[in-house]
C-alpha positions in Angstrom: 0.0 0.0 0.0 1.2 3.5 -0.8 2.4 5.6 2.1 0.1 8.3 0.8 -3.0 6.1 0.9 -4.5 7.8 4.0 -4.0 11.3 2.8 -7.1 13.6 2.6 -7.7 15.9 -0.3 -10.0 18.0 1.9 -7.8 18.6 4.8 -6.9 22.2 5.7 -3.2 21.4 5.5 -3.5 20.0 2.0 -5.5 23.0 0.8 -3.0 25.4 2.2 -0.1 23.6 0.6 -1.8 23.5 -2.8 -2.3 27.3 -2.7 1.3 27.9 -1.6 2.6 25.7 -4.5 0.6 27.7 -7.0 1.9 31.0 -5.8 5.5 29.8 -5.6 5.3 28.3 -9.1 3.9 31.5 -10.6 6.7 33.5 -9.0 9.5 31.3 -10.2 8.4 30.8 -13.8 9.3 33.7 -16.1 6.4 35.2 -18.1 3.9 33.2 -16.0 0.9 35.3 -14.9 -1.3 32.7 -13.3 -1.1 29.1 -12.1 -3.5 26.2 -11.4 -2.7 23.2 -9.3 -4.5 19.9 -9.4 -3.8 17.1 -6.9 -5.0 13.6 -7.5 -4.6 11.1 -4.7 -4.3 7.3 -4.9 -8.0 6.7 -4.4 -9.0 9.1 -7.2 -10.0 12.0 -5.1 -8.8 15.4 -6.3 -8.4 19.0 -5.2 -7.7 22.1 -7.4 -6.7 25.6 -6.7 -5.7 28.7 -8.6 -3.8 31.8 -7.8 -6.8 34.1 -8.1 -10.6 33.4 -8.4 -10.8 33.4 -12.2 -8.0 31.0 -12.6 -9.4 28.9 -9.8 -12.6 28.7 -11.8 -10.6 27.5 -14.8 -9.0 24.7 -12.8 -12.5 23.6 -11.6 -13.8 23.8 -15.1 -11.2 21.3 -16.3 -12.1 18.9 -13.6 -15.9 19.3 -14.2 -15.6 18.9 -18.0 -12.7 16.5 -18.2 -11.2 18.7 -20.9 -8.0 20.7 -20.9 -4.2 20.4 -20.7 -4.3 19.8 -17.0 -6.6 16.7 -17.5 -4.4 15.4 -20.3 -1.3 15.9 -18.1 -2.7 13.6 -15.4 -1.9 10.6 -17.7 1.0 12.1 -19.6 4.7 11.4 -18.8 5.6 14.9 -20.0 4.2 18.4 -19.9 1.1 19.1 -22.1 1.3 22.6 -23.6 -0.2 25.0 -26.1 2.0 27.7 -27.5 -1.0 29.7 -28.7 -4.5 29.1 -27.5 -5.9 31.2 -30.4 -5.1 28.4 -32.9 -5.5 25.5 -30.4 -8.0 22.8 -31.4 -7.6 20.1 -28.7 -9.7 21.6 -26.0 -12.4 23.9 -27.5 -14.2 24.7 -24.2 -11.1 25.1 -22.2 -9.7 27.3 -25.0 -12.8 29.6 -24.9 -12.6 30.1 -21.1 -8.8 30.6 -21.0 -8.9 33.2 -23.8 -11.7 34.9 -22.0 -9.3 35.5 -19.1 -6.7 36.9 -21.4 -4.5 33.8 -21.5 -2.7 33.0 -24.8 -0.4 30.2 -23.7 -0.7 27.3 -21.2 1.7 24.6 -20.0 0.6 21.8 -17.7 3.4 20.0 -15.9 2.7 16.6 -14.2 4.8 15.4 -11.3 4.3 12.0 -9.7 5.2 10.5 -6.3 3.9 7.9 -3.8 0.9 7.1 -6.0 -0.1 10.7 -6.3 -0.1 13.1 -9.2 0.1 16.9 -9.0 -0.3 19.0 -12.1 0.9 22.6 -12.1 -0.6 24.6 -14.9 1.2 27.8 -16.0 -0.6 30.4 -17.9 0.9 33.4 -19.9 -0.5 36.4 -21.6 1.8 36.2 -24.7 1.8 33.4 -27.2 4.9 31.2 -26.8 6.1 32.9 -23.6 6.3 29.7 -21.6 9.2 27.6 -23.0 10.3 24.2 -21.6 13.0 26.0 -19.6 10.3 27.2 -17.2 9.8 23.6 -16.1 12.8 22.7 -13.9 12.1 25.1 -11.0 8.4 24.3 -11.0 9.1 20.6 -11.1 11.3 21.0 -8.1 8.6 22.8 -6.2 6.0 20.1 -7.1 8.3 17.3 -5.9 8.9 19.2 -2.6 5.1 19.6 -2.3 4.5 15.9 -2.6 7.3 15.0 -0.2 5.8 17.4 2.3 2.4 15.9 2.1 3.8 12.4 2.8 6.0 13.7 5.6 3.0 15.4 7.3 0.9 12.2 6.9 3.6 10.0 8.3 4.0 12.4 11.3 0.3 12.5 11.9 0.1 8.7 11.7 3.0 8.3 14.1 1.4 10.7 16.6 -1.9 8.7 16.5 0.0 5.4 17.0 2.0 6.8 20.0 -1.2 8.0 21.5 -2.8 4.6 21.1 0.2 2.9 22.6 0.2 5.2 25.6 -3.5 4.5 26.0 -3.0 0.8 25.8 -0.1 1.0 28.4 -2.3 3.1 30.7 -5.1 0.6 30.4 -2.8 -2.4 31.1 -1.4 -0.7 34.2 -4.9 0.0 35.5 -6.1 -3.5 34.8 -3.0 -4.9 36.6 -3.7 -2.8 39.6 -7.4 -3.8 39.7 -6.3 -7.5 39.3 -4.1 -7.2 42.3 -6.9 -5.7 44.4 -9.2 -8.5 43.4 -6.6 -11.1 44.3 -6.3 -9.7 47.8 -10.0 -9.3 48.3 -10.9 -12.8 47.1 -7.7 -14.6 48.0 -7.2 -15.9 44.5 -4.4 -16.0 42.0 -3.9 -13.5 39.1 -5.6 -15.6 36.4 -8.7 -16.1 38.6 -8.8 -12.4 39.4 -8.6 -11.4 35.8 -11.4 -13.8 34.9 -13.5 -12.1 37.6 -12.8 -8.7 35.9 -13.6 -10.1 32.5 -16.8 -11.8 33.7 -18.0 -8.5 35.3 -17.2 -6.7 32.0 -19.1 -9.2 29.9 -22.0 -9.5 32.2 -22.5 -5.7 32.4 -21.6 -5.0 28.8 -19.0 -2.4 29.9 -15.4 -2.0 28.9 -12.8 -3.8 31.0 -11.0 -0.5 31.6 -14.1 1.0 33.2 -14.6 -2.0 35.5 -10.9 -1.8 36.5 -11.3 2.0 37.2 -14.3 1.4 39.4 -12.5 -1.3 41.4 -9.4 0.8 41.9 -11.6 3.6 43.2 -13.4 1.4 45.6 -12.4 1.4 49.3 -10.5 -1.9 50.0 -12.7 -2.6 53.0 -15.8 -2.5 50.7 -14.3 -4.3 47.8 -14.9 -7.9 49.0 -18.5 -7.0 49.7 -18.9 -5.6 46.1 -17.3 -8.7 44.6 -19.7 -11.1 46.5 -21.1 -13.5 43.9 -18.1 -13.2 41.7 -15.8 -15.4 43.7 -13.9 -17.7 41.3 -14.1 -21.5 41.5 -11.0 -23.2 43.0 -8.4 -24.6 40.6 
């Protein structure tokens, strides 16, 4: 399974990173006036963003219609570009919207990693103003973006796992303490005491941790009385 399988396209962190990638890509690509970013995760979910509302709408339009250089780039090993949208025939609806925003040229650069694809779309006002030489810095930013997503997910996963482990250890310590109190109250061994705890848990349909907590909080002088009827059979 991919390390990125549990990532969410809708998380606030992901949305912020997508926006930041678009702004940084625009600033480092000569003659680029606007950028779109489309992220597709391993499960097919996607998220888009643009550097201003109009270009954001263009990115959403591509996703909604399934037409445009950004869509083609999702399955292309190399950049998909149009030097002059005035004469472009591949994406008639995308062309109409892009020209309406004043864009004359567009280059969509795909970058892949950990089962994900991010496509950075670069738009320019002048025909032929986005040559292949604009790609390397944008590709580097996109690779950094994907690495950052995976690192954040790995850290979040580790934090959850550590929390779960701490909870399990705390529960074990509490159950061990309650088991010891039952042993003293009923004069039985550890296995018999644990069976008493488990029997109470199953009989009352409550978690073992809660039963253990109640026993630990019970005065030792009253515990034997509360456990009356739960005395284990002799082994």
